[in-house]
N, CA, C and O of each residue as an XYZ file, in Angstrom:
736
protein
N       0.669     -0.631      0.174
C      -0.311      0.400     -0.033
C       0.986      0.800     -0.141
O       2.014      0.254      0.261
N       0.785      1.991     -0.832
C       1.371      3.734     -0.840
C       0.234      4.172      0.367
O      -0.948      4.265      0.697
N       1.692      4.359      0.723
C       1.795      5.409      1.919
C       1.149      6.773      1.674
O       0.212      7.298      2.277
N       2.005      7.299      0.459
C       2.533      8.466      0.009
C       1.540      8.784     -0.804
O       1.819      9.820     -1.407
N       0.261      8.255     -1.158
C      -0.845      7.844     -2.291
C      -1.804      8.306     -1.252
O      -2.491      9.315     -1.413
N      -1.847      7.566     -0.189
C      -3.245      7.844      0.717
C      -3.236      8.778      1.791
O      -4.054      8.648      2.702
N      -2.091     10.058      1.790
C      -2.208     10.946      2.168
C      -2.803     12.007      1.887
O      -1.928     12.856      2.059
N      -4.233     12.820      1.388
C      -4.703     13.468      0.915
C      -3.773     15.292      1.136
O      -3.136     15.975      1.938
N      -4.252     15.276     -0.036
C      -3.127     16.930     -0.243
C      -4.298     18.313     -0.041
O      -5.228     18.684     -0.758
N      -3.843     18.753      1.058
C      -4.830     19.844      1.831
C      -4.404     20.903      0.346
O      -3.350     21.132     -0.247
N      -6.096     21.433      0.138
C      -6.196     22.559     -0.731
C      -6.156     24.321     -0.130
O      -7.280     24.788     -0.316
N      -5.466     25.091      0.338
C      -5.257     25.800      0.937
C      -6.028     27.108      0.252
O      -5.947     27.090     -0.976
N      -6.858     28.393      0.877
C      -6.953     29.277      0.303
C      -6.233     29.826     -0.889
O      -5.034     29.740     -1.157
N      -7.493     30.586     -1.753
C      -6.703     31.500     -2.589
C      -6.801     30.031     -3.681
O      -7.871     30.336     -4.207
N      -6.556     29.171     -4.111
C      -6.198     28.363     -4.759
C      -7.192     26.835     -5.292
O      -7.470     25.745     -4.790
N      -7.509     27.648     -6.739
C      -8.576     26.919     -6.930
C      -8.087     25.588     -7.841
O      -7.123     25.704     -8.597
N      -8.726     24.475     -7.734
C      -8.215     23.472     -8.501
C      -8.820     22.330     -9.044
O      -9.257     21.383     -8.390
N      -8.836     22.511    -10.871
C      -9.671     21.599    -11.611
C      -9.985     20.165    -12.323
O      -9.151     20.000    -13.213
N     -10.620     19.401    -12.268
C      -9.883     18.386    -13.070
C     -10.698     18.403    -14.155
O     -11.854     18.797    -13.996
N     -10.062     17.808    -15.981
C     -10.966     18.195    -16.722
C     -11.346     17.045    -17.062
O     -11.528     16.235    -16.152
N     -11.583     16.619    -18.474
C     -12.536     15.204    -18.712
C     -11.670     14.253    -19.231
O     -11.888     13.045    -19.144
N     -10.290     14.948    -19.993
C      -9.495     13.927    -20.424
C      -8.144     13.978    -19.098
O      -6.968     14.181    -19.403
N      -8.617     13.750    -17.631
C      -8.056     13.222    -16.067
C      -7.064     14.445    -16.510
O      -5.914     14.008    -16.550
N      -7.108     15.445    -16.760
C      -5.854     16.671    -16.872
C      -6.368     17.718    -15.252
O      -7.538     18.086    -15.152
N      -5.597     17.978    -14.425
C      -5.277     18.458    -13.720
C      -4.638     19.691    -13.758
O      -3.464     19.830    -14.101
N      -5.646     20.915    -13.290
C      -5.330     22.183    -13.252
C      -4.961     23.052    -12.152
O      -5.921     23.528    -11.544
N      -4.053     23.306    -11.834
C      -3.713     24.110    -10.369
C      -3.648     25.086    -10.355
O      -2.441     25.319    -10.309
N      -4.433     26.425    -10.367
C      -4.284     27.656    -10.374
C      -4.022     28.534     -8.663
O      -4.603     28.101     -7.668
N      -3.075     29.776     -8.589
C      -2.313     30.488     -7.235
C      -2.342     31.192     -7.501
O      -2.538     31.671     -8.617
N      -2.125     31.638     -6.411
C      -1.121     33.412     -7.001
C       0.406     33.382     -7.369
O       0.883     34.436     -7.791
N       1.174     32.346     -7.260
C       2.440     32.736     -8.548
C       2.101     31.567     -9.739
O       2.899     31.183    -10.594
N       1.016     31.211     -9.600
C       0.882     30.838    -11.622
C      -0.144     30.207    -11.859
O      -1.270     30.538    -11.489
N       0.290     28.731    -12.830
C      -1.406     28.202    -13.099
C      -0.286     26.866    -13.353
O       0.590     27.182    -14.158
N      -0.165     25.546    -12.857
C       0.125     24.211    -13.418
C      -0.574     23.283    -14.776
O      -1.429     23.732    -15.539
N      -0.238     22.512    -14.812
C      -1.101     21.619    -15.674
C      -0.335     20.149    -15.472
O       0.889     20.042    -15.545
N      -1.092     19.213    -15.251
C      -0.349     17.486    -15.442
C      -1.530     16.794    -15.896
O      -2.569     17.009    -15.271
N      -1.548     16.166    -16.672
C      -2.068     15.239    -17.494
C      -2.099     13.526    -15.829
O      -1.211     12.679    -15.732
N      -2.787     13.572    -15.321
C      -3.215     11.552    -14.569
C      -2.968     10.657    -15.622
O      -3.062     10.849    -16.834
N      -2.618      9.584    -14.955
C      -3.121      8.451    -15.466
C      -4.784      7.988    -16.192
O      -5.757      8.324    -15.517
N      -4.946      7.532    -17.007
C      -6.166      6.876    -16.416
C      -7.182      6.221    -15.655
O      -8.412      6.260    -15.640
N      -6.177      5.525    -14.945
C      -6.251      4.429    -14.228
C      -6.977      4.973    -12.501
O      -7.893      4.515    -11.819
N      -5.646      6.599    -12.236
C      -6.278      6.974    -10.876
C      -7.252      8.191    -11.510
O      -7.404      8.924    -12.487
N      -8.014      7.684     -9.654
C      -8.830      8.934     -9.557
C      -8.601      9.287     -8.354
O      -8.283      8.747     -7.295
N      -8.998     11.067     -9.025
C      -8.833     12.284     -8.331
C     -10.590     12.899     -8.053
O     -11.653     12.388     -8.406
N     -10.401     13.775     -7.527
C     -10.965     13.682     -6.458
C     -10.908     14.940     -5.346
O     -10.165     14.782     -4.377
N     -11.376     15.700     -5.418
C     -11.709     16.873     -4.378
C     -12.742     16.926     -3.220
O     -13.693     17.508     -3.741
N     -13.018     16.696     -2.181
C     -13.935     16.612     -1.061
C     -13.185     17.391      0.194
O     -11.997     17.332      0.510
N     -14.171     18.076      0.753
C     -13.664     18.730      1.741
C     -12.639     19.814      1.833
O     -12.378     20.257      2.951
N     -11.861     20.422      0.490
C     -10.692     20.911      0.463
C      -9.796     20.208      0.370
O      -8.624     20.584      0.356
N     -10.215     18.959      0.284
C      -9.189     17.719      0.426
C      -8.940     17.071     -1.133
O      -9.884     16.824     -1.883
N      -7.220     16.790     -1.570
C      -7.641     16.178     -2.262
C      -7.078     14.469     -2.539
O      -6.051     14.149     -1.940
N      -7.673     13.547     -3.324
C      -7.703     12.692     -2.095
C      -8.005     11.402     -3.676
O      -9.011     11.553     -4.371
N      -7.019     10.306     -3.970
C      -6.248     10.334     -5.258
C      -6.739      8.532     -4.768
O      -6.282      8.077     -3.720
N      -7.531      7.806     -5.518
C      -7.491      6.493     -5.953
C      -6.831      5.331     -6.760
O      -6.578      5.582     -7.938
N      -6.531      4.140     -6.299
C      -6.269      3.173     -7.555
C      -6.910      1.819     -7.763
O      -6.393      0.942     -7.071
N      -7.977      1.397     -8.596
C      -8.098      0.247     -8.672
C      -8.187     -0.731     -8.409
O      -9.232     -1.316     -8.125
N      -7.138     -1.148     -8.435
C      -6.064     -2.710     -7.814
C      -4.891     -2.592     -7.313
O      -4.335     -1.663     -7.900
N      -4.108     -3.122     -6.403
C      -2.384     -3.613     -6.015
C      -1.851     -3.474     -7.154
O      -1.288     -2.379     -7.130
N      -1.700     -3.981     -8.185
C      -0.720     -3.923     -8.709
C       0.317     -3.238     -8.703
O       0.286     -2.063     -8.338
N       1.501     -3.873     -9.128
C       2.681     -2.713     -8.728
C       2.515     -1.506     -9.594
O       3.087     -0.513     -9.145
N       1.711     -1.296    -11.015
C       1.963     -0.864    -11.429
C       0.930      0.787    -11.006
O       1.205      1.987    -10.995
N      -0.004      0.162    -10.783
C      -1.064      1.075    -10.030
C      -0.359      1.834     -8.790
O      -0.204      3.052     -8.699
N       0.075      0.752     -7.757
C       1.578      1.266     -6.574
C       1.816      2.774     -7.111
O       1.734      3.992     -6.954
N       2.180      1.649     -7.877
C       3.546      3.184     -8.090
C       3.034      4.419     -8.358
O       3.159      5.334     -7.543
N       2.161      4.634     -9.980
C       0.975      5.708     -9.952
C       0.389      6.427     -9.038
O       0.085      7.614     -9.156
N       0.140      5.455     -7.722
C      -0.770      6.198     -6.812
C      -0.122      7.195     -6.160
O      -0.597      8.307     -5.929
N       1.516      6.609     -5.708
C       2.651      7.649     -5.106
C       2.849      8.201     -5.982
O       2.548      9.340     -5.627
N       3.202      8.269     -7.091
C       3.661      9.428     -8.377
C       2.704     10.841     -7.974
O       2.954     11.896     -7.391
N       1.612     10.307     -8.554
C       0.594     11.198     -9.471
C       0.341     11.832     -7.922
O       0.377     13.051     -8.091
N       0.034     11.479     -6.091
C      -0.190     12.758     -4.949
C       1.067     13.495     -5.049
O       1.074     14.721     -4.941
N       2.400     12.646     -5.300
C       3.446     13.988     -5.045
C       3.891     15.098     -5.533
O       4.415     16.090     -5.025
N       3.518     14.701     -6.940
C       3.376     15.637     -8.751
C       2.530     16.954     -8.019
O       3.014     18.036     -7.687
N       0.882     16.419     -7.860
C      -0.118     17.303     -7.146
C       0.276     18.209     -6.217
O      -0.055     19.388     -6.342
N       0.938     17.831     -5.297
C       1.425     18.298     -3.635
C       2.379     19.246     -4.069
O       2.676     20.120     -3.255
N       3.048     19.263     -5.434
C       4.450     19.574     -5.760
C       3.977     21.125     -6.119
O       4.422     22.216     -5.762
N       2.839     20.727     -7.014
C       2.133     22.231     -7.960
C       1.416     22.486     -6.768
O       2.081     21.830     -5.968
N       0.375     23.074     -6.029
C      -0.415     23.218     -4.603
C       0.843     23.998     -4.583
O       0.793     25.176     -4.938
N       2.113     23.405     -4.158
C       3.058     23.904     -3.308
C       3.193     25.175     -4.029
O       2.662     26.266     -3.819
N       4.200     24.706     -5.114
C       4.733     25.856     -6.230
C       3.783     27.375     -6.426
O       4.113     28.546     -6.237
N       2.187     26.618     -6.991
C       1.481     28.145     -7.078
C       1.456     28.095     -5.456
O       0.915     26.991     -5.393
N       1.615     28.420     -4.247
C       1.267     29.396     -3.318
C       2.568     30.058     -2.385
O       2.555     31.146     -1.808
N       3.461     29.258     -2.416
C       5.273     29.197     -2.214
C       6.198     29.553     -3.200
O       6.836     30.590     -3.018
N       6.420     28.800     -4.351
C       6.766     28.479     -5.599
C       8.169     27.838     -4.988
O       7.855     27.028     -4.116
N       9.495     27.913     -5.133
C      10.404     27.107     -5.267
C      11.422     27.933     -5.885
O      11.221     28.744     -6.788
N      12.539     27.664     -5.327
C      13.573     28.515     -5.450
C      15.095     27.272     -5.265
O      15.213     26.478     -4.332
N      15.861     27.399     -6.165
C      17.165     26.604     -6.574
C      18.370     27.935     -6.472
O      18.172     28.928     -7.173
N      19.776     27.867     -5.439
C      20.464     28.699     -6.253
C      22.479     27.576     -6.649
O      22.972     26.676     -5.969
N      22.944     28.132     -7.750
C      23.629     27.975     -8.249
C      25.102     28.553     -7.700
O      25.002     29.744     -7.408
N      26.308     28.064     -7.507
C      27.028     28.078     -7.264
C      27.790     28.417     -8.351
O      27.585     27.784     -9.387
N      28.995     29.659     -8.338
C      29.686     29.063     -9.707
C      31.526     29.440     -9.071
O      32.124     30.511     -9.180
N      32.074     28.028     -8.374
C      33.371     28.584     -7.881
C      34.651     27.697     -9.124
O      34.703     26.671     -9.802
N      35.713     29.201     -8.734
C      36.830     28.882     -9.552
C      37.022     29.991    -10.505
O      36.138     30.388    -11.264
N      38.392     30.545    -10.422
C      39.248     31.825    -10.931
C      38.352     31.771    -12.415
O      38.076     30.786    -13.099
N      37.978     33.361    -12.653
C      37.383     34.182    -13.300
C      35.839     33.440    -13.913
O      35.606     33.781    -15.073
N      34.888     32.585    -13.351
C      34.139     31.736    -13.302
C      32.729     33.192    -13.007
O      32.711     33.762    -11.916
N      31.731     33.566    -14.087
C      30.796     35.099    -13.682
C      29.689     34.255    -14.251
O      29.595     33.164    -14.814
N      28.770     35.372    -13.807
C      27.422     34.872    -14.567
C      27.301     36.286    -14.336
O      27.779     36.815    -13.332
N      26.612     36.985    -15.326
C      25.417     37.656    -15.513
C      24.142     37.279    -16.474
O      23.897     36.205    -17.023
N      23.652     38.103    -16.491
C      22.132     38.297    -16.536
C      21.404     39.190    -17.153
O      21.282     40.238    -16.520
N      20.644     39.126    -18.616
C      18.997     40.784    -19.004
C      17.900     39.708    -19.847
O      17.644     38.972    -20.800
N      17.458     40.466    -18.332
C      15.804     39.510    -18.395
C      15.725     37.993    -18.278
O      15.885     37.516    -17.155
N      15.432     36.954    -19.595
C      15.867     35.946    -19.609
C      17.278     35.020    -20.245
O      17.616     33.920    -20.683
N      17.618     35.979    -20.014
C      19.303     35.675    -21.088
C      20.641     35.653    -19.886
O      21.043     36.491    -19.078
N      21.031     34.372    -20.208
C      21.732     33.955    -19.210
C      23.088     34.275    -19.385
O      23.131     33.187    -19.960
N      23.833     34.550    -19.430
C      25.716     34.414    -19.726
C      26.548     34.083    -19.155
O      26.849     34.812    -18.210
N      27.306     32.948    -19.360
C      28.147     32.471    -18.149
C      29.184     31.994    -18.920
O      29.360     31.308    -19.927
N      29.939     32.732    -17.909
C      32.118     32.627    -18.264
C      32.152     31.448    -17.194
O      31.720     31.376    -16.043
N      32.870     30.501    -18.060
C      32.407     29.261    -17.094
C      34.430     28.845    -17.438
O      35.109     28.743    -16.416
N      34.944     28.711    -18.407
C      35.674     28.677    -18.166
C      36.559     28.471    -19.614
O      37.790     28.471    -19.606
N      35.838     28.314    -20.723
C      35.972     27.577    -21.943
C      36.867     29.045    -22.555
O      37.261     29.973    -21.850
N      36.999     28.936    -23.780
C      37.419     29.753    -25.092
C      36.069     31.173    -25.099
O      36.101     32.357    -24.761
N      35.094     30.348    -25.619
C      33.925     31.849    -25.205
C      32.964     31.389    -24.137
O      33.017     30.343    -23.490
N      31.721     32.751    -24.045
C      31.702     32.681    -22.983
C      30.339     31.384    -23.349
O      30.855     30.469    -23.990
N      28.959     31.152    -23.120
C      27.932     30.445    -22.568
C      26.399     30.855    -23.075
O      25.632     30.076    -22.509
N      25.777     31.628    -23.786
C      24.719     32.228    -23.873
C      23.426     30.887    -23.620
O      23.295     29.968    -24.428
N      22.549     31.033    -22.321
C      21.402     30.167    -22.262
C      20.135     31.168    -21.727
O      19.854     32.124    -21.005
N      19.703     30.349    -22.500
C      18.116     30.896    -22.880
C      17.037     30.368    -21.833
O      16.362     29.342    -21.912
N      17.050     31.329    -20.839
C      16.013     30.316    -19.947
C      14.381     30.614    -20.218
O      13.758     31.561    -20.697
N      14.050     29.410    -19.704
C      12.371     29.496    -20.199
C      11.422     30.838    -18.999
O      11.534     31.141    -17.811
N      10.527     31.306    -20.165
C       9.998     32.472    -19.421
C       8.909     31.990    -18.200
O       8.139     32.885    -17.854
N       8.738     30.522    -17.425
C       7.955     30.468    -16.806
C       9.365     30.815    -15.605
O       9.032     31.221    -14.491
N      10.478     30.681    -15.827
C      11.446     30.972    -14.447
C      11.526     32.154    -14.261
O      10.739     32.685    -15.045
N      12.216     33.166    -13.448
C      12.601     34.273    -13.160
C      14.252     34.116    -12.478
O      14.352     33.612    -11.359
N      15.311     34.505    -13.103
C      16.825     34.212    -12.762
C      17.540     35.688    -12.173
O      17.513     36.766    -12.767
N      17.979     35.499    -11.261
C      18.321     36.423    -11.059
C      19.809     36.413    -10.736
O      19.770     35.747     -9.702
N      21.289     36.746    -10.950
C      22.385     37.223    -10.559
C      22.944     37.720     -9.800
O      22.811     38.943     -9.859
N      23.888     37.200     -8.643
C      24.355     38.310     -7.731
C      26.255     38.040     -7.947
O      26.661     36.971     -8.401
N      26.961     38.859     -7.655
C      28.189     38.793     -7.302
C      28.907     40.222     -6.415
O      29.094     41.388     -6.761
N      29.151     39.546     -5.271
C      29.989     40.216     -4.508
C      30.861     39.742     -4.510
O      31.016     38.599     -4.940
N      32.003     40.667     -3.888
C      33.015     40.533     -3.297
C      33.510     40.047     -2.444
O      33.663     40.647     -1.381
N      34.017     38.502     -2.684
C      35.238     37.772     -2.021
C      33.694     36.683     -1.889
O      33.460     36.382     -0.719
N      33.061     36.320     -2.536
C      32.251     35.584     -2.250
C      31.827     34.695     -3.851
O      31.755     35.348     -4.892
N      31.643     33.567     -3.843
C      31.463     32.398     -5.679
C      30.011     33.808     -6.231
O      29.219     34.470     -5.561
N      30.235     33.731     -7.436
C      29.211     34.266     -7.801
C      27.489     33.529     -7.587
O      27.458     32.409     -7.078
N      26.375     34.073     -7.914
C      25.193     33.351     -8.040
C      24.445     33.053     -8.582
O      23.994     34.172     -8.829
N      23.373     31.967     -9.397
C      22.721     32.264    -10.256
C      21.842     32.263     -9.123
O      22.348     32.041     -8.023
N      20.109     32.560     -9.242
C      19.005     32.391     -8.319
C      18.087     32.111     -9.101
O      17.698     32.941     -9.923
N      17.429     30.594     -8.982
C      15.823     30.069     -9.685
C      14.644     30.551     -9.268
O      14.432     29.728     -8.378
N      14.008     31.044     -9.252
C      12.032     30.757     -8.405
C      11.366     30.806     -9.732
O      11.274     31.428    -10.791
N      10.953     29.772     -9.044
C       9.348     29.382    -10.307
C       8.586     29.247     -9.536
O       8.815     29.571     -8.370
N       7.444     28.732     -9.917
C       5.888     27.625     -9.865
C       6.311     26.587     -9.526
O       6.144     26.217     -8.364
N       7.207     25.554    -10.746
C       7.161     24.462    -11.435
C       7.996     23.756    -10.740
O       9.004     24.450    -10.878
N       8.264     23.014    -10.191
C       9.295     22.702     -9.159
C      10.205     21.300    -11.054
O      11.122     20.586    -10.649
N       9.953     21.157    -12.291
C       9.669     20.122    -12.447
C      11.314     21.025    -13.230
O      12.503     20.705    -13.249
N      10.645     22.051    -13.695
C      11.824     22.753    -14.664
C      12.583     23.454    -14.193
O      13.700     23.618    -14.684
N      12.132     24.114    -13.002
C      13.352     24.294    -12.304
C      14.431     23.854    -12.184
O      15.501     24.423    -12.396
N      14.134     22.239    -11.646
C      15.032     21.404    -11.498
C      15.860     21.178    -12.895
O      17.069     21.119    -13.123
N      14.967     21.099    -13.545
C      15.442     20.747    -15.255
C      16.795     21.681    -15.407
O      17.911     21.219    -15.168
N      16.610     22.851    -15.771
C      17.472     24.071    -15.622
C      18.308     24.248    -15.548
O      19.199     24.568    -16.336
N      18.161     23.886    -13.395
C      19.653     23.531    -13.398
C      20.649     22.640    -13.542
O      21.849     22.776    -13.777
N      19.678     21.330    -13.293
C      20.389     20.225    -14.043
C      21.614     20.310    -14.960
O      22.763     19.868    -14.944
N      20.490     21.450    -16.169
C      21.382     21.424    -17.377
C      22.603     22.694    -17.229
O      23.703     22.140    -17.249
N      22.683     23.505    -17.153
C      23.191     24.160    -16.318
C      24.618     24.056    -15.706
O      25.704     24.598    -15.911
N      24.026     22.929    -14.697
C      25.382     22.370    -13.942
C      25.851     21.609    -14.725
O      26.957     21.338    -14.257
N      25.623     20.686    -16.306
C      26.594     19.987    -16.713
C      27.547     20.161    -17.486
O      28.445     19.475    -17.975
N      26.809     22.397    -17.557
C      28.159     22.514    -18.480
C      29.332     22.710    -18.385
O      30.181     23.031    -19.217
N      29.392     22.399    -16.757
C      30.619     22.751    -16.488
C      30.800     22.269    -14.656
O      31.110     22.993    -13.711
N      30.391     20.441    -14.680
C      30.566     20.012    -13.507
C      31.677     19.942    -12.702
O      32.822     19.692    -13.078
N      31.151     20.263    -11.127
C      32.226     20.731    -10.196
C      33.606     19.477     -9.954
O      33.496     18.782     -8.944
N      34.582     19.282    -10.676
C      35.838     18.182    -10.280
C      36.563     18.076     -8.811
O      36.941     18.984     -8.071
N      36.614     16.927     -8.678
C      37.011     15.944     -7.463
C      37.639     17.318     -6.641
O      37.343     18.040     -5.690
N      38.557     17.193     -7.525
C      40.412     17.890     -7.464
C      40.288     19.040     -6.391
O      40.604     18.900     -5.209
N      39.741     20.303     -7.008
C      40.115     21.734     -6.635
C      38.875     22.204     -6.180
O      38.783     23.210     -5.476
N      37.145     20.989     -6.839
C      36.046     21.214     -6.601
C      35.464     22.931     -7.195
O      34.676     23.684     -6.623
N      36.201     23.138     -8.530
C      35.662     23.952     -9.280
C      34.844     23.114    -10.469
O      34.905     21.955    -10.879
N      33.701     24.792    -10.966
C      32.314     23.802    -11.669
C      30.990     24.718    -11.245
O      31.103     25.840    -10.751
N      30.194     24.310    -11.413
C      28.873     24.858    -11.551
C      28.365     24.038    -10.554
O      28.045     22.893    -10.871
N      28.168     24.587     -8.866
C      27.081     23.403     -8.175
C      25.978     24.225     -7.219
O      25.995     25.448     -7.080
N      25.104     23.402     -6.643
C      24.462     24.003     -6.262
C      25.002     24.455     -4.984
O      26.168     24.229     -4.659
N      23.953     25.259     -4.065
C      24.399     25.749     -2.673
C      24.248     25.250     -1.478
O      23.392     25.608     -0.670
N      25.051     24.426     -1.322
C      24.770     23.762      0.024
C      25.671     21.930     -0.436
O      25.661     20.868      0.187
N      26.251     22.274     -1.605
C      26.142     20.946     -2.404
C      27.121     20.478     -0.902
O      27.026     20.926      0.241
N      27.908     19.574     -1.375
C      28.952     18.903      0.017
C      29.614     17.552     -1.240
O      29.356     16.373     -1.482
N      30.317     18.335     -1.623
C      31.610     17.365     -2.944
C      31.827     16.602     -2.002
O      31.718     16.817     -0.795
N      32.377     15.008     -2.950
C      33.978     14.025     -2.407
C      34.885     14.911     -3.166
O      34.601     15.479     -4.221
N      36.381     14.995     -2.310
C      37.353     15.607     -2.722
C      38.169     14.394     -2.420
O      38.269     13.773     -1.362
N      38.969     14.106     -4.079
C      40.039     13.374     -3.501
C      41.717     13.844     -3.866
O      42.171     14.865     -4.384
N      42.114     13.090     -3.548
C      43.784     13.540     -3.199
C      44.720     13.573     -4.101
O      44.984     12.478     -4.597
N      45.539     14.825     -4.626
C      46.199     14.592     -5.655
C      47.060     13.586     -5.844
O      47.248     12.666     -5.047
N      47.632     13.747     -6.959
C      49.110     13.171     -6.932
C      49.938     12.912     -5.358
O      49.914     13.965     -4.722
N      50.727     11.655     -4.516
C      51.877     11.867     -4.308
C      52.901     12.487     -4.764
O      53.263     12.568     -5.938
N      53.582     13.121     -3.438
C      54.525     13.640     -3.326
C      55.899     13.231     -4.049
O      55.869     12.003     -3.978
N      56.974     13.553     -4.643
C      57.891     12.270     -5.073
C      58.172     11.888     -3.897
O      57.766     12.174     -2.771
N      59.180     10.969     -4.471
C      60.194      9.765     -3.668
C      60.295     10.468     -2.126
O      60.941      9.915     -1.236
């Protein structure tokens, strides 16, 4: 039995939740609007301000879908009420980030700057304080999209294990390796 799937999702005030005829869920709130299509086997109902999901059988596939869609709907409700924030840190000499609107200009130690077009659903901000590493801050209501964009930017220059240079998440702990052993 999926413990996560059994938990109802509470819908706070100011959030509208609708279920379409083709099993598409729409959540609107102060931070935006999100849509998600749900598997046709999973039944979604709104009862007394709580969203409840039920599955037809105890098959492995149905159990997996039950917990998955409950978590996705919960993330949507959290996103349209509070939103999500992710911070990337650029560690390395000469690594810089600047933005104009949703166009991100990254200097990551290559011979050329990387221009990254951030989707319009995300808001991007760059910070560069003296004595600290440059930061890129993303804010959005869509948890999946913000994670995907951050992973793509991180893949442009992954942190290497010897010096720790690269693009990493704020607070990410890197496993460091010892360098070459000293001479004889």
